N, C-alpha and C positions, 0 to 999 in steps of 0.2 A: 563929024570931027569933034564936035562939042562933047558928045557922049564918051568918046575915047579919052579925051582930056580929063574928064571927071573920074573915070576909072583909074587912070594913072595917078591922079592926086590921092585917091583912096588907098591905092597900093603903097604910095610913098608915106602917107600918114600912119599906116598900120605897122610899119617896121619899127619905129621907135617904141611903141607900146610893148612889143614882144621883148625887146632888149631890157626894158625896165622890169618886166615881169620876171625875166630870167635872173636879173640881179637880185631882186627881192627874194626869189626862191633860194638862191645861193646863200643869201644872208640868213634866212630862216633855217635852212639845213645846217649851216655852219653853227648857228646859235644852239640848235638842238644837239649837235655833236659835242659842242663845248659843255653844255649842261650835263650830258651823259658822262663825259670825262670827269667833270667836277664831282658829280654824284658818286661815280665809281671810285674816284680817288678818295673821297671822303669816307665811303664805306670801307675801302681797303685800309685806310689809315685807322679808322675806328676798330676794325677787325684785328689789326696787328698791334695797335698801341693801347687798346682798352685792356686794363689789367683785370679781366673778368675772373681769373682764378683767385687773385687776392681779394676781390670783391665777395666772391662766394664764401671763402674761408672766413672773412671778417663777419659776414652776416650770420653764418651758421654758428660760429663761436659765440658771438655777442648775444644773439637772441635765443639760441638754444640754451645757453647757460642761464639766461634770465628765466626761462620757462621751467627748467628742472631744478634749479637751485644749486647745481654743481657745475663743474667745468665740462663743456662739450667741445670737442675738437674734430677737425676733418683733415684727412691725410692727402695723398696724391689725387689730383683730378686730371682725368684724360677725357676731354670733351671736345668734339668737333662742332664748331658753330655753323659749319656749312650744311651738315646733314642732321644736326641736333642729337646725335647719339654719342654716348660715352660711358665712362665708368668712374667710380670714386673708390680709392684704395681702402679707406676705412673711416668710420665715424665712431668715436668713443664717448661714453658718458661716464664720468667719474663717480665713484661711490661716495655717499655722504661720509662725514667724519665719524670715526668710531668703529668703522668696519675694516676687516683685515684685507679684503681684496681691493685691487686698484680700481677696477672698473665694474660697473653693474651691467652695462650693455656695450658690446663690441659688434659693430656692423661692418663686415668685410664682403667683398664681391658685390658691391652696389652698382647696378646698371641703371642708366637714366636715358629716357627718350623725351627730348624737348620738342615742342611744336616748332617746326621750321619757320612758319609764317610769323610766329611770335618773336623768334630770334631776329629774323630779317627786319621786322618793324622796329625792334629795340635798337639794332645797330644803326639803322637809318636815322632814328631820332637822336641817338647819341652823336652821330656824325654831324648832324646839322644843328644840334642844340635846340630842337623844337619838340613839340608834342607835350603831353601832360607831364607834370612833375612826378606823378605816381605811375610807375611802370609795372604792369602785370605780366609776369613770365608764365606761359602756359606749359605745363609738364604733362605729357601724355601718359607716362608710366615711370614709376620707380620700382625696381625689383631688387629685393635683398635676398641673397642666398646664403644659407648656413649662418645666421646670426647666433651670437653667444650671449647668454644671459646668466649672471651669477645672482642667485636668489639666496641671500645670506641672513641667517637669524642672529640678531644681536642679543635678544632674550627670547624666551618662549613666546612672548606676545608682541615682539617688534622685529620687523625686517627692513632691509634697505629698500625693497619695493614699496612698502608702506610709506616710508619717508619721502621717496621721490614722487609718488602719486599725490601725497599731501602737498608737496611743494607745487606741483603742476596745478592742482585745484586752487591753491591760494594765489599763485601768480597769475593764472589766466583769469580768475575771478576778479582780482584787483585791476587787471588790465581793462576789464569791461566797465568798472565803476570809476576808476581814476584816469584822468587824461594821461596818456603815455606817448612818448616820442616814438613815431613809427620807424620801421627799419630803413635806415638811410645809409648811403655810401656815395661819396663825392657829391653831396647835396641832392641826390635823387632818392625818392622813396620807392622801395621795391616790395611788391606783393607777389603771391604765387597762386596759381590755380592748378591743382594736381588732380588729374582725372582718375588715376588708379595707382594704388600702392599694393604690392604683393610681397609678403615676407614668408619665405618657405624654408623647409629643412632646418628649422631652428633647434638648438640644444640649450637646455637649462641645467646649470649645476647648482644643486641645493646644498648650501654649506652651513655648518653650525660649529661654533667653537665655545660650547657651554661647559662650565666647570673644568676647563682645561682640556676637554676632549674634542679634538678636531675631526669632524666627520663630513663626508660629502656623498652626494647621490646625483646621478645623471638622469635627466628626463628628456623625452622628445616633445617638441612643441608642434601643434598643428599649424597648417597654413593660415596666415592672416591676410585678409583682403579688405582694403579700405577704398571706398569710391567717393568721387566728387568732393574734394576738399577745396571749396571755392569755385568760382566761375570766371570766365574770361572778362565779363563785364564788371564783376565784383569779386576780386580776389581776396584772399585772406592774408594776414601777416605771416611772415616767416616764422615768428615765434609760435603762433597758433598751429601752423602746419607741422612743425617739428614736435610740438607738445602732443598733438593728436597721435602721431606715429609712435612716439615713445610710450604714451599712455596705453595704447592698444597692445603693444608688446608686453608691457608689465602686467596689465590686467589679464591677458591670456596666460602668462606664466603663473600668476597667482592662482588662477582657476585650476591649472594643471597640477600645481603643488598641493592644492586643497584636496584633490581627488586621489593623490598618490599615497602609497603605503610608505610612511616615513619611519616604520618601526626599526629598520636597520640604521637609519640616521640617528634616531633618538635613543637607540638601544644602548650605545656607549654612555650617553648622558644618564640613562636610567640605571645602568650598572654602577656608574660612579656615585650616583645619588644613593643607590642601595648599599653600596660599600660604605659610603659615608654614614648612612643610618646604622648599618650593622656595627661599624666601628664605634659610633657613639653609644649604641646599645651595650656593646661589650665593655666599653669603658665605664659606662654607668653601672653595669652589673658588677664589674670588678670593684668599683668604688663602693657599691652597696655591700658586696661580700666582705670587703676589707673593713668597712664600717661595722658590719655585723660581727666580724671576728674580734675587732677591737672592743666592741660593746660587750661581746661574750666574755672576753678576758676581764673586762672591768666588772661585769656582773659576778663572775666567779670569785674575783678578789673580794668584792663587796660581800658576797655570801659567806666566804670564809671568815671575814672579819666579824660579820654579824653572828656566825656560829661561835666564834671565840668569846664574844661578849656574852652570848647566851649561856655558854658553859661557865663562865666566870660568875655570872649572876646566880646560876644554879648552885655553884659551890658556896657562895656567901650565904645563900638561903639555908643550905644544909648546915653550915656552921652555926648560924644564929639559932636554928631549930635545936641543935645539940645543947645550947646553953640553957634552954628551958626544960630540959629533961631532968 
């Protein structure tokens, strides 16, 4: 009987433990669900209310313009933050002052593939307001199809590409030697790590407006590939990333133009210069002929006058001689 009583007591005492365990488990599960809802809600809010398009436009315009020394603007952006794929309508780089064309570079048909893990991490950190103050966005690939470059001569020894490349060299060099405010938007610093950039099927229009002769020539550009602009651990500034891309496009264009036959482009200039020289020569010849004719008339008049004087002197001599006969 005693053993049975002990077993009953053990059964009775074990029931309250199971109840408390179940309650704790319910509380833990409920807390997990609540956390999931809060996190999901925060991500949803950040995804829908973070003005990422405005942020991208602001960063590209501000830091791209600082890099090249002229105005850089970005058009329509269609990017899905869920899969990281999208497109950019157009990116334009304005010509320096003094050139006739509006843009030196127009990039249309730009497709972008952003690393999804990088975007998810960024959205979570923005939702919760945590993480490092410097955010690095990893871009798997930027592909530009059919870019347009206008390579314009201001003089025979100066082009718009020369001016922009000089600006990039000066501005990026000064950024390394002088402390510069990093790319920020809403108090957050943004860097990029671009794994690959491909610029394909490009066209360059070589333009010259020298001596009033507007001439142009169209050239094909080879495919440009740039790899590993920054890393996920140590990204590069947006200014440096844009500068590198624009720099490679203009350097490639310059090399293509240097190897091209520009006789048709410069022919009009040469003809005008030749015509100007011929005109100047003809004018000078006419002036010389006119001067010679005038001088001839003067010489003839002078000769006639001298002849008259000589004849007069001879007559006087003859008269005097007659007196002594």
